[in-house]
Residue, then its C-alpha position, 0 to 999 in steps of 0.5 A: m486609487l493612486c495614493p497610499s492607504e490612509s494607515w500608511s500615509q498618516t503614520s508619524q515617525s514616533s515609535q507607535t505600534l499599529d494595532p490590527v484593524v478589522v474592516q467594518p461596514s459603514a452606515t447600515p442602509q435604511r432598508a436593513r435597519r427596517a428589516t425584521n424577517g429572516n430573508a430581509s436580514r439575509a439580504a441586508r447582510s449580503r448587500q452590506q458586504r457588497n457595499v463595503a467591498a465596492n466602497t473601500g476596496a478592502p476585503v470584508a472581515t471573515p470568521t477566519g480572522p481580522v483583516f489588517a489595513a496594510p494593502t499587501l496583507n490579504l490571506t484572509g480575504t476572499t478571491s474569485t480566481g482560486s475558487r467559485l465558492g468565495l473561499t479565502r486564500l487560507q481555505t483554497p488548496a492552491s497558490v493564489e495571491v491578490i495585488s490590491a489597487e493600493t499596492m499598485a498605486e503606492r509602488g507606481q505600477q501603472n500597467v498590468l505587466d509591471a504590477v504582476t511581475q513586480n508583486a506576484t511570486g515567480i512570474t516574469a514578462i515575455g511581452d512583445p508587440g507580436n503577442g500583445g505585450v501582456a504575455y507571462s512565464t510562470r512555473g516553467f511554462s510561458g505564453t498566452d496559451s499557458v498563462k491565461i489573462l482574464l477581465d472580471g473572470t472572463r477570458l478572451y480566447v487566444g487568437a494567433g498567440t495574441v492577447n492585448f487587453p486589459f493593460d492599464t491599472w487605473s480601472t483595476e480594483r485588484i489583480e488575482v493570480l492563480r499559479g499552477p493549472a487553472s483549466v478547472m476554473f477557466g477551460e483549456g489552457a492555463v497549465g502555468g496559471a491565470i491572471n484575473i484583473i478585477s475592475k473597480m465596481p460602482s461606488w455607493i459613496p461619492r468619490n472623485q479623483a484625478e491624476i497627472s504624471l510626466d516622466s523622463n521619457m516624456e510620457r504624459r499621463i492623465a487619469v480620472d475616476s468618478g463614482g457614486p450613487i445616482n439614487k438609492d438603487v443605482a450607482y455608477r463608476i467611470t474611469a478614463t486614462g490616456n498616455m502619450s510617450d516619446g519612448w526610450v528608443d529611437r522613434g519609440n513614440s506610443s499612445n493609448i487610452a483606456l475607458h471603464a464604465a459600470v452601473q449597478v442596479k439593485q432591482t430588489e433586496d436580493v437581485v443586483w444587476t451590474i452592467s459594464t463596458d471597457y474599451g482600449d485603444r493602444q498604439p504601442m512602441r514599435y520596437f521588436g528587439t535588438p539584434l546581437i552582434n556575433g552572439q553578444f549584446d552591444p551596448a551601443l545598440r541599446f536605443k536603436n530601433y531597426n523598424v521602418g519609419d512608417s510602421t504601424i501597430r494598433w490594437q482596439d478592444s471592447w469588452n461588454q458584460v451584464k452580470t446578475e446576482w440573485q440571492v434566491a434563499d438562505g444558502i442558495s445564490i445564482r450568478n450569470t454573466l452575459y458578455y460580448l468581446y471584440s478585438k481588432r488588431h493591425w500590424k504593419e512593420l518590419e520585425n526581424y533583424a540579424f547581424n551579418p558578419a560578412t558585411g557588418l550590416i544589420d539584415r532586416s527581413t519580414y515586411l509584415e502586415i496582419f489584420h485580426d478581427q475577433q468577436q466573442i459572445g458568451d454566457r456563464f451561469d452558476a448556482t451555489f448551494k450551502g447546507h449540510v451533508l450527513g451533518m457536515a457543512n457543505e458548499f456546492v457550485a455548478g454551472f455552464d459556460v458557452n461561447r461563440i468565437d469568430f476570428k478572421r485574419s488577413t496577411n501578406s504572407p509569406y512576408g517577403g522583402s529585405s533590406s540592410v542598414d548600418a548598425i549605428n547610423f542608418n535611414p530606417g526607410l519605409y515599409f514595402s512588401p512584394d506580397p499583397l495583403t489578402s484574406d488568409f483564413s477565418s474560423v468559427t469556434n463553438q464551445y460549451a462547458v459544464f463545471a462543478e466544485n464542492r467543499l466538504s467541511v469534515t471537521e472545523q479543521l479539515s475540509l475537502i475541495a474538489g472541482v471538475r470541468q468538461d470542455q467541448p469546443t468545435v472549430e471550423r476553419t475556412d482557408v481562403r487561399n487553399a481550401a485543402n487546409s480547411y477543416s472541422r474538428d471536435y475537441s474534448s477535455t476534462s479538467w479536474r482538481a482535488g485538494v485537502v486543507y487542514t487548519p490545526i489552529k486558527d489562521l494556519a492552513f496546510y494543503g495539498q492538491y492534485s490537478v489536471a489541465a489541458d493546453p491547446v497545440g498551437g492555439l485552439i481557434t487559430a490552429s493550422n490544419a496540421n496541428a488541428k489533427f492532434d489532441l489537446a496537450t495535458g498537464k498534471q500537477v501535484e502541489i503541497g503548501v502551508k499558509q499562515s496569517f499571524w501577529g493579529g493580522r500584521g503578518e503572513w507567509t506562504l510556502a508551496g512546492y509543486q511538480i507539473v508534467k505536460n504531455n503530448l507535445l509535438t515532435p518529429d517522428r524518429t522513425d521517419p527518415t525525412l523527419t517531416r511526419v510529426v507525432q504527439v509524444g513529447q513531454q515537458s516538466s517542472r518542479g519548484i518551491e515558492a515562498s512569500i512573507g509580508v510583515a507590518l512592523d513598528y515605526g511605519w515599516r512594512v516589508d513584503a518579499n517572495t521568491a520562486f525556484v523552478r527546475a523546468k526541462y524538456d523530458d522528451f522533445i525532438q526537433n528537426v534542425g536542418g534535416i537532423a533530429v536533435n534531442y533537446a531532452g534535459n534542456v530548459p525551455f526558452n524564456v523560463p528563468q530558474n529563479v525570481t525574487n521580489v522584495w519591497a520595503t515601505w517606510a512612513f518616516a514622517a507625518n504625511w511622508s512615505a518612501n518605498a523601494g523594491f528590487q526584482i531579481v530574475g535568473k538567467t534564461y535561454a533564448d533557444n531550445a538548444n540552450t546555446l544562447e543565454m540571456p543573463s540574470y538581472t536585478l532591477v531596483n525601483a524607488g519612490l517618495q510620496w508626500k501628502p500636503d493635505v488629506n486629498t492630495t498626493v505627490s509622488l516622485r518615482v524612479y524606475n530602474l534606479f541603477d540603469k541596468i541593461y537587461a533583456t526581458s525575453s527573446y523575440s528570436d534566437n539573436q534578437w532580444m527585447l530590452g527593458m526600459p532604462r532609468t526613468a524618473q516620474l513625477a505624479v500628482n493625485v487629487k481627490f475631490 
């Protein structure tokens, strides 16, 4: 995985041009050669496509046009995130993009957060140890409730604002990103978008590879990947990776392991089973940000860590899935996914730091200990029918999704205790708390949903796509400390999308869509008694755009414009003199433009670029500030940049040599709703050099944050910023065998 695609690593420095490459299946399976009837031929064709996708990781060529070998050019490839009908990106009336394993390997993106933010259009990171480290902001909305994280199309419901898996890219075949409301695909939440990490599938061709790397933060990484057939009907894939690091702040050590194993069984020509298990164990860097000094960042504090010396954070995740695919007949297929997800989390640390101008010390508070225990079992089923309606080609899918989520939390709330230390020279001390750790609450959520999607091809150029999903979750919360805060609540939400795609010429598509989504208020499965009384917030989006694959598949570009309005935010009741009564009348909106382009040029050059401009604001949002009603209407939501740009250039400048460089521009953001604390814009530059001494070996030298930019990725609190990694050099060796 972590080596460039052959088409780029082997390009010479001569002035040769690159012809379009259509991905063709490898050797035809023996059964397919023997097939003589229609059903067997159909089975052979579908099996052949599955094998090609599993063996090469490249999209299968479609009637819409050739697929170029460059890993970033994939408009004509299918996705499972924008539609359940297996549509290509050109056929989908939404903003969907794909980040391939080859792209992540070439650019040295070893964690999901970097892969998404450095490649996807308009997405920035707001991860910290409190939310699991994999939180995002896009299209004016942020957080794990508004930007969903999925593994192979399955979501772990957000517990207390935290999702921490998946995190490593070694086991990833590709990452699919859907920008804009995704509730019609994945249920409540996802007003901003969804990020779907697709795992490596079992391989029907033997393959083995390993990688080791070391960087200037003393991060040691080792990874292995093995796959192949066990017999003619069974294949496997196993990946494993482990990291240990000293970190880039004081006492910044961290470690993690990630395991992925999958077995695919061809029961018959038409029935395929895939059984997979994933496990992650993370002990992240226990850094909760850097306090500001009199509202300003002091570079002298860049590498300081104000957490206690014996702090502990550990997240353990287990994802187990059984998938069944049955090609019932020509035009009829059934898919089912049975899954069990488990997450166990533990925090024991000191989180909040603030400069005290009277003493000149850093006041530390919130000696916190929390345990999460979350289990989710569910099943997702859908059936697809392809045929004709009134002579027009029609594709229809319908199904259901059922879940049971058990969540338990223990805390030492109200998180008392405090201490003060010198800003520069201090003893971090040990954890202590005057508050005992006890059971807090538990909840049981039973959720069921039904969904449907349809695509009607009115003509060869014009298609209509519509989808709908009805979610019916029921939450029962048992408050251990105060029975009066226990509750049982039924919710209901209807999400839908309607769109049109017009293709006047081959590989050029104009589209428009209107979509409706739902967002939980304060988290669905962990909502407080007060928040549970309110309905789900609603989001509505209008989007129009154009996409094109051109130059025989050697280039592509997209352009989209949108407006999203989210209603039913919680604000204090203006008619209540005490401002203690809360009503659900607030509104937040955003509008923006997004564009991307990718071109494979002559002389071994490839350029990829994207940019996003968003104007996000609160339309109606009152907050109680010291007993005074403050209207934040017109202000920008915190942790939302107004513009984001990514540019990457790759040059295969000699035989077996290639270089790449990329820069990311993130506009200014605000650290508070009042917009009084501004986090400056920043530009990051990453660069890499790769050498292939032989066909099976790749040596990579990478430098992250080449110019050692000091920057803040997000605000942990008003005066406490999460800083990004300083300049870091890494040497990696990847071997196939």
